[in-house]
C-alpha positions, 0 to 999 in steps of 0.5 A: 398469854393471849387468846390465840396463844391459848388456842394454839397451845391447846390445839398443838397438845391435843393433836400431838397427844392424839397422834402419839397415843394413836401411834402407840395403840394402833402400832403405827410407825410414822416414818422418821420416828420409826427410823430413829427408834429402829436405829437405836435398837440396832447394833450400828446406827448407820449404814454404808449408803444413805437410803430409805433403808439406812436413813438415820443421818444425825449424830448418835444421841437421838438414836441412843435416847430412842434405843433405851425406850420401848416403842410406846414410851418413845413415840408418845412423848416424841410426838407430843414434844414435836407439836408442843414445839410448834406452839412454842416456836410460833405461838399465836401462829400455831393454830393457823399453821395447823388449820391451814396445813390440814386444809391444804393437806386434804386438798392434795400435796402442796408446799403448805402441807410440808411442815405439818407432814414432817411433824406427823411423821416425826421429823425434828424440824419443829423441835429445832425451831423451838430450840432456836427460839429458846436458845436466846434465853437458854443457850444450852438449847442449841445443843439439840440443834447442833446434834441433829440438823447441824447446819442451823447451828450457824445461828450461834454466830449471833452470839459471836458477832454480839460478843456474848461470849458467855452465851456462846460458851454455854451453847458449845459447852452443853453440846460438848457435854452431851457428846461426851456422855454419848460417846461411851454409851455406844462405842464407835458410834461417833466414828461411824457417824463421821465415816457415814457423813464423809462417805455420803457427802455427795450421795443423792438424797433418797427424798426430794431436797431443795435445789439450792445447794448447802454451800450456797445457802450457808453463806447466805445464812451467815450473812443474814444472821451477821446483819441481824446481830449487828442491827438488833434483829433477832428474827433473822436467826430463825430465818438463817437457821431454817435456810441452812440445814444440810439437807433441805427437804422441799419446804421444810424450812418454812416451819423454822421461818414461821418462828421468825414472825412472832419475833418480828411482829413483837419487835415492830410493836415495841416503841422507842421508849420501852417502858410499856413494852411488857403491857403491849407484848407480854409474851415476847417482852424480855430483852437482852442486855442490848435491848433486843426483844427475846422470847419468854 
């Protein structure tokens, strides 16, 4: 682990720990974290119309996990997980992301503050980014992506195009197992989710979203990840995944895109003869069976 990696890890864990403990002790309620927890405490996770009041929009598992925990036992590990995920997804970029985000945040609302703001309020975008990166080596991690943001799951096309059927089966199988465990825990929750999703397909988002509609972004993401899979460019998967969320809140995708940068830099640093790749890129030197550089 390089120096910047260590600094980023320490910084992310420190920020996540301080915020999580602070939220618990001061009984503060970051918007998204409170939304997930409140949904889990209620008899019905979903409302009728998508609004700031009825704002839980993900499949049931996240609310189910939050629902069995008291507030401190949820907000502390969840906040810590989010900031640990920033480090895992972006590694040596994590400290600069925190610093730049904090500086611009202090100067006012700019696009560069969006990823940091989403992390502090408890949005799972950072965990999605980490799951996309982790999913190269442990495909079961895609279960989190498919059971939260959903749209970034198009990254699984990477496995399909490359005929890595075992990895694809693990990713889909893990998702199915979690859903199967989830279903009997809250009878009717999955039916409610389907009803809510279908009923609010055309409902305007209660918060600002990117102007490019999902029906345009999804084909763009599919094309990019297909090209990446055919040409051994693993960095295309986070880019495609970040761009393909069903509801793209302003510049939220930039955090998932940032996960592509270490993959790209490591792949550029790799020589045609990979014998010394481990020496030059120790944190991102593992490759799959086709020689594509993967994160450790």
